[in-house]
N, C-alpha and C positions, 0 to 999 in steps of 0.2 A: 759937521760933514754938511757941505752945501753941492749943488748941481749947478753947473756952468749954464749959460742960457741957449747953449744949442741944443735943440729939438729935431727928431727923426723928421724930414720932409719926405712925405708920401713921393713913390715916382711910379713907374709902369707897373703892371701887374700885382699891384697891391703889395709891393715891396718899400718898404721905408729905410733912409739912407740918411747917415750923420756922418760927420766927420770933427775928429778931436785932436787936437795937437798939443804937442809939450815940447818945447824948442824946435829941433829938427825932427822930431818924431812925428807921423801923421798915422792915425788909426782910423780905420771906415770900420763903421757899424752897420749891417743890414740886419733887417728885421722883416717877419711877415706873420700874419696870423697863420694858425694851423688850418689844415683844410680836412674835412671829412674823410677817414679811412678806416678800414677794418678792424685797426689796433690804434692806440695812440702813439707806439713806438712807430708805427709805420708812417703815421701821419708827420713825426718829428722828423723822421730820415728823409721824408719828402720835401718838408720844409726846408731843411738845411741844403739839400741838392738846388733846390730852386734858387736859394742864396747866393751859394758858390756859382751858379750859371750865370747868375746876374752880375755878380763880382767880377768872375775871372772867367770871361768869355771863351778863352781859349781851351779850358777844361782841365781841371788838376785833380787828381785821385786823392779822396781823403781817408787816411788811415788811423789807427789809433796804436800809441806805445805801449808797454805793458803795463804801465799804471793808469789806461785808459785814457791819457791826454791826445788830443787829436792832434794831427800833423798831416800836411799837403805832401805828396810823393814827388817832390821835384827839386833839384836842387836850386838852391836861391829863393824859393818859393816864400811867400810870406807867412809868418807866423800867426798861428789861427787859435781863437777859442771859440768855443761854441756853450751855447745854453739854451734851456727851453724852460717855460712857464705853462701852466695848465692853459692856456689860449696863445703864445707865440713861441717862435723858435729867434733865435739873433745869433751872428756870427761876429767876431773883432778880428779885423785883419790888421797886422803891424808889420813893418819892415822886417826881413829875417836877420834872426838875432836879438831881436826886442823881445823879452817877456810880457806877455800879455793874458790879461783875464778878463772875462766878462759874465755875470749872472743878473737873470731877469727873473723876477717874481712877483705874484700877484698876493693880495691878502689874505691871510690864512689864520685860524685862530691857532693852529698849533705851534704859530711862531711866540707866542706868548707862555707855552707851555714848557717849550724848549729853551726858551732865553738864557734861564739859568746854566745850562751846561754847556753854552756856545758862547756867553758874553762874561767878561770880568766883572769885578762890581763896579768901577768906573765905569765901563761902556752902559752896564744895567742902568747907572743914575742916570745917564744920558738919556735914557731911553725913559723918561718920567712917566708914570704911572701906566706902563705898558703902552705906550702910544702907538699905534701901528705904524704908522709913517717912518716913526724913527725906527721901530724893529724891522720893518722891510729895508731902510739904508744899512742897518746894522748886518744884516741878514746875508744881504746879497754883495757887501763888501767882504765879509769875511769868505764868502764862497768865490767870488772872483780874486781875492789875494791866495786862495788856496790853490786854486787853479794855475795862476801865474806863476807861483813859489815851487810848487812839484817839489815839496818837501816831504818825504815818507814819514807818515805817521803823526803829523803835525796834528797838535790838539788845537781845536777853536778857540778855545778858553784861554789856555795858557800860551801859547806860541804865536797866535796870530793877535797883532796888536792894532786897532783902529785909530785912527788919528782924532784925537782930542783935543781940548784947549785953543792953542793958536795955532798947532801942526794940522791944520784942515785938510789939506792936500798931501800928506806924508803919511806912509803908513809901514809897517814891519811884519816880517815873517821870520821867527827863530829857528835857526837849524840846530841839528844834532850836536854840532861841535861848540856851539854858544855864540856862533856868531848870529847876525841879523842880516835878512835880504830885505833891501828897501826898494818902496813901490811909490809911485805917483798916482794919487787920485786923480781921475779925470771927470768922472762923472758919478754922482752918488744921491741918487732921488728919483724923481716921480719920472715914469715914461711910459709905454703905450700901454692899452688897455687898463687903465687904471691900477697898475703895478708899479714896480721899480725897477732900476737898473743900477749897476755898478760897474764901473771901467776902471783898470789899473794896466800900468805899463811899468818895466824896468826904468830907472832915470835914464 
């Protein structure tokens, strides 16, 4: 799993922006550092509001479906995915109708402890000796795929398959009926704040 050369550029107000493309699909990613607030949750909410205001100046209301997935309450609005780490918030905006998933994370020892529960044996083998950078890539990719696929009850270890071998930009999520949802990996690797970011979209 490798990350493309695209890196987020700092814009106004401390907001970082990057654009990723797959064919005719263009995905915008915006991120910013969390600011001091009475609670971390409030800091996350305020950061996402800042990002949406910068990305969509006309103003769109963010809501959440029953499964917790975010969506914008306007017909034809972009598809959206949201993520937070301990230090940053990020949103990904894709064309309406495109499934998109983003996840950001900073290094945590907890990842080494939970890795056997969320990674298959082959995926664990790809994270040789518990390499933190490899674990971060794998973890964020699993999370991003889970968000994009929206398959209820998906088991990270058994149902979400990371790109291995020569298929470095293709990933799948199994559905209850035995089919597979396919996704393209636009980014999987280092990002802001010394952490990692994964970004996936439907083909």
